[in-house]
Every structure is written in C-alpha cells, then in structure tokens.
ZAMAR-77648 format. One record per residue: residue in three letters; x, y, z of N, C-alpha, C in turn; chain. Coordinates in steps of 0.001 Angstrom, whole numbers, plus 500000, padded with zeros to 6 digits. Example, Ala and Ser with C-alpha at 12.3 -4.5 7.8 and 13.67 -1.06 7.14 Angstrom:
ZAMAR-77648
Ala_513190_494310_507800_512300_495500_507800_513200_496700_507800_A;
Ser_512850_497750_507080_513670_498940_507140_512900_500030_507870_A;
//
This chain:
ZAMAR-77648
Unk_365674_253159_191616_365440_252038_192479_364421_251091_191864_A;
Unk_364619_250726_190664_363720_249775_190020_364169_248364_190311_A;
Unk_363228_247453_190265_363547_246058_190528_364100_245891_191924_A;
Unk_365194_245126_192047_365763_244896_193368_366751_245981_193749_A;
Unk_367064_246891_192852_367982_247973_193183_367379_248821_194296_A;
Unk_368185_249077_195288_367711_249904_196386_367136_249112_197544_A;
Unk_366875_247829_197362_366387_246989_198450_367591_246289_199065_A;
Unk_367819_246540_200347_368914_245890_201069_368283_244854_201980_A;
Unk_368787_243648_201904_368145_242566_202644_369040_242072_203752_A;
Unk_368536_241106_204477_369253_240539_205612_370683_240187_205223_A;
Unk_371570_240413_206149_372981_240151_205891_373752_241419_205564_A;
Unk_373056_242474_205234_373707_243750_204967_374070_244400_206301_A;
Unk_374980_245344_206238_375360_246049_207468_374227_246980_207904_A;
Unk_374235_247366_209161_373218_248294_209670_373247_249602_208894_A;
Unk_374437_250053_208539_374570_251294_207783_373919_251172_206406_A;
Unk_374138_250043_205739_373533_249823_204417_372017_249763_204516_A;
Unk_371522_249121_205559_370076_249000_205751_369455_250374_205971_A;
Unk_370061_251167_206861_369522_252503_207125_369618_253410_205908_A;
Unk_370714_253311_205177_370874_254115_203961_369807_253758_202932_A;
Unk_369554_252487_202788_368531_252037_201839_367146_252495_202272_A;
Unk_366822_252338_203563_365521_252785_204068_365370_254288_203880_A;
Unk_366450_255028_204094_366411_256480_203910_366134_256836_202444_A;
Unk_366743_256108_201527_366504_256362_200093_365040_256121_199733_A;
Unk_364454_255048_200271_363033_254803_199999_362181_255897_200610_A;
Unk_362522_256321_201830_361785_257399_202468_361817_258678_201638_A;
Unk_362984_259010_201099_363100_260195_200236_362264_260023_198971_A;
Unk_362303_258827_198428_361562_258572_197196_360063_258771_197408_A;
Unk_359558_258381_198570_358128_258507_198859_357731_259900_199306_A;
Unk_358686_260716_199709_358372_262022_200297_358359_263129_199253_A;
Unk_358085_264311_199716_358058_265494_198853_359433_265872_198329_A;
Unk_360497_265474_199007_361849_265842_198588_362150_265290_197199_A;
Unk_361904_264016_197005_362205_263384_195723_361118_263636_194684_A;
Unk_359926_263934_195115_358796_264065_194204_358099_265398_194430_A;
Unk_358765_266472_194037_358221_267799_194300_356928_268050_193523_A;
Unk_356734_267355_192436_355479_267485_191700_354429_266635_192408_A;
Unk_353464_267285_193028_352468_266615_193863_351800_265435_193156_A;
Unk_351547_265569_191874_350831_264504_191174_351668_263243_190988_A;
Unk_352977_263313_191253_353831_262150_191038_354279_261477_192322_A;
Unk_353954_262029_193473_354450_261444_194708_353421_260509_195329_A;
Unk_353893_259668_196209_353040_258742_196946_352473_259499_198138_A;
Unk_351198_259327_198413_350612_260005_199578_350782_259138_200818_A;
Unk_350697_259791_201966_350807_259040_203215_349663_258040_203335_A;
Unk_348508_258380_202802_347363_257461_202843_347669_256177_202088_A;
Unk_348297_256294_200919_348641_255113_200126_349637_254223_200873_A;
Unk_350644_254834_201464_351647_254046_202187_351051_253454_203454_A;
Unk_350283_254235_204185_349693_253744_205436_348762_252568_205190_A;
Unk_348109_252532_204039_347229_251409_203715_348013_250097_203729_A;
Unk_349178_250092_203099_350020_248892_203088_350624_248637_204461_A;
Unk_351104_249694_205080_351741_249540_206384_350757_248991_207415_A;
Unk_349541_249498_207416_348522_249002_208356_348235_247529_208129_A;
Unk_348173_247128_206888_347940_245718_206579_349106_244856_207053_A;
Unk_350326_245323_206860_351503_244584_207315_351495_244453_208840_A;
Unk_351156_245532_209545_351116_245475_211005_350000_244554_211501_A;
Unk_348869_244539_210798_347778_243616_211148_348254_242171_210982_A;
Unk_348940_241913_209882_349464_240569_209649_350550_240206_210663_A;
Unk_351350_241169_211048_352379_240908_212050_351739_240393_213344_A;
Unk_350676_241024_213758_349969_240589_214966_349449_239163_214812_A;
Unk_348812_238881_213687_348283_237541_213440_349393_236492_213373_A;
Unk_350467_236829_212687_351583_235887_212548_352222_235608_213904_A;
Unk_352361_236636_214711_352945_236442_216042_352031_235611_216938_A;
Unk_350724_235706_216741_349780_234940_217550_349561_233525_217033_A;
Unk_349483_233387_215715_349053_232115_215127_350100_231418_214277_A;
Unk_351219_232069_214008_352292_231437_213250_352370_231881_211800_A;
Unk_353595_231829_211295_353890_232241_209918_353144_231387_208903_A;
Unk_353170_230089_209077_352584_229186_208087_351101_229469_207848_A;
Unk_350400_229857_208881_348970_230105_208748_348666_231367_207939_A;
Unk_349581_232332_207919_349294_233617_207279_350276_233997_206171_A;
Unk_351183_233108_205828_352169_233411_204789_351501_233739_203458_A;
Unk_350497_232972_203081_349813_233226_201809_349111_234585_201818_A;
Unk_348485_234923_202921_347823_236225_203026_348835_237346_202845_A;
Unk_350011_237177_203438_351071_238179_203255_351477_238269_201789_A;
Unk_351688_237141_201149_352107_237133_199746_351047_237783_198837_A;
Unk_349779_237731_199257_348714_238352_198458_348806_239875_198433_A;
Unk_349577_240457_199328_349808_241906_199263_350436_242304_197930_A;
Unk_351184_241390_197356_351796_241660_196054_350709_241862_194993_A;
Unk_349670_241068_195054_348554_241212_194115_347809_242522_194357_A;
Unk_347612_242878_195616_346959_244154_195939_347763_245319_195385_A;
Unk_349075_245231_195497_349937_246294_194983_349821_246401_193469_A;
Unk_349789_245271_192788_349639_245280_191327_348297_245880_190927_A;
Unk_347258_245549_191652_345930_246094_191380_345914_247614_191567_A;
Unk_346649_248092_192562_346694_249532_192836_347278_250319_191661_A;
Unk_348082_249658_190849_348685_250347_189701_347679_250650_188596_A;
Unk_346533_250042_188653_345531_250271_187603_345129_251737_187540_A;
Unk_345174_252424_188676_344857_253849_188708_346048_254605_189270_A;
Unk_346252_255778_188793_347315_256645_189282_348666_255940_189265_A;
Unk_349005_255357_188138_350222_254559_187991_351472_255272_188508_A;
Unk_351696_256491_188090_352936_257164_188473_353019_257389_189974_A;
Unk_351900_257705_190601_351916_257960_192037_352317_256726_192826_A;
Unk_351883_255595_192399_352050_254389_193213_353212_253502_192805_A;
Unk_353860_253792_191708_354878_252884_191190_355981_252599_192199_A;
Unk_356507_253622_192862_357612_253381_193795_357163_252536_194986_A;
Unk_355949_252761_195457_355431_251975_196577_355221_250522_196152_A;
Unk_354671_250331_194978_354433_248978_194468_355755_248254_194237_A;
Unk_356742_248949_193685_358062_248334_193496_358610_247834_194827_A;
Unk_358528_248675_195848_359032_248319_197167_358311_247086_197707_A;
Unk_356982_247127_197693_356184_246019_198235_356469_244726_197480_A;
Unk_356434_244779_196156_356588_243557_195372_357972_242936_195525_A;
Unk_359010_243751_195497_360359_243205_195625_360574_242629_197027_A;
Unk_360119_243356_198046_360290_242851_199413_359505_241564_199639_A;
Unk_358281_241510_199151_357469_240306_199343_358141_239096_198704_A;
Unk_358739_239288_197543_359452_238178_196903_360604_237668_197757_A;
Unk_361181_238533_198582_362317_238150_199406_361907_237465_200713_A;
Unk_360660_237624_201124_360213_237053_202392_359893_235574_202204_A;
Unk_360674_234736_202877_360505_233284_202781_360242_232628_204128_A;
Unk_360353_233421_205205_360224_232852_206547_359731_233923_207514_A;
Unk_359425_233502_208726_359017_234433_209782_360132_235436_210054_A;
Unk_361364_234988_210039_362493_235881_210274_362593_236928_209167_A;
Unk_362393_236505_207917_362377_237460_206808_361240_238461_206979_A;
Unk_360077_237977_207397_358928_238861_207606_359241_239887_208687_A;
Unk_359820_239446_209802_360173_240371_210880_361145_241441_210380_A;
Unk_362106_241037_209555_363050_241987_208971_362309_242984_208081_A;
Unk_361419_242477_207236_360653_243341_206342_359870_244390_207122_A;
Unk_359229_243990_208212_358449_244936_209016_359353_246065_209518_A;
Unk_360519_245723_210037_361445_246752_210531_361947_247647_209399_A;
Unk_362240_247052_208273_362721_247797_207099_361639_248770_206615_A;
Unk_360401_248303_206531_359277_249136_206122_359085_250275_207126_A;
Unk_359144_249961_208429_358994_250990_209459_360073_252059_209321_A;
Unk_361299_251649_209059_362390_252613_208903_362169_253503_207682_A;
Unk_361799_252908_206556_361551_253690_205342_360397_254668_205558_A;
Unk_359344_254210_206211_358192_255069_206483_358585_256210_207422_A;
Unk_359370_255909_208433_359837_256948_209343_360646_258008_208622_A;
Unk_361543_257575_207742_362316_258540_206953_361398_259363_206046_A;
Unk_360415_258726_205444_359497_259451_204555_358790_260568_205303_A;
Unk_358276_260265_206490_357625_261310_207294_358629_262372_207717_A;
Unk_359831_261955_208037_360876_262910_208405_361225_263863_207278_A;
Unk_361115_263387_206053_361420_264212_204886_360204_264975_204359_A;
Unk_359073_264856_205049_357927_265693_204677_356800_264979_203971_A;
Unk_356712_263672_204064_355587_262958_203450_354278_263499_203978_A;
Unk_353358_263754_203075_352036_264239_203479_351028_263841_202411_A;
Unk_349767_264076_202714_348718_263787_201724_348590_264899_200724_A;
//
C-alpha cells in the first residue's frame, strides 16, 4: 500500500471503502506486523486521530477555510515523525500524507474523518495495541 495504492476515495462503492479501511487496519495491527518493532502503536495512531478530531470540531464551528492550512500541516508533522523509528511509522505516514493530498474541501475532510475512523476501528478489532 505505498503511495496512493490502498487509498479509496470518494466515489468508490461502500464495499471498496470498507475493504480499503480494513486493509489499513490490518496493516497497523499486530496481524500484519507480528514483529513488535515494525508495527505502529496505538499511541502513534491516536496522536494523529486526536488531532484530526480536534480539527473536525474547529472546522465544524468556524469553517473549512479558517483551518484548512492547519489540517494540511499534519502532512509535515507526519514527515517529521519519520525522523525516528522510520519502519514503525511508515505505514501511518503514508496513509496521512496520501489522504491529506486528496482533501480539497470540507466534504473531502468529512470523508477523510470517516475513512480514518473506519481504519482505526479495524486496527483495534485486529488487535492493535501499544
């Protein structure tokens, strides 16, 4: 799932969206990454997810235009996170960076939040832990 592979965006069927979110969830969980040193921890994912949910609240209250740049800066945070523990964070950074590039509007952002929530839910379902 490098680059845009594995990211299903608006316009895809519900089945394709859920299948894609499930694949990301597996990738982040213990199932796909049985070697503990290579998997993403729940703390790493929750850090991004919490920031996205904080921005969702602000965007819903104050509008997309006011916070679009702040959202796009998550891409820089993800790149910075790769400086340490590269292998652990690569899949999470790939997901964040590719999705952020696709978000161009409030509607895209709302879709991204749901897509991220689904992938995170699958990851926990498959055994994601610290």
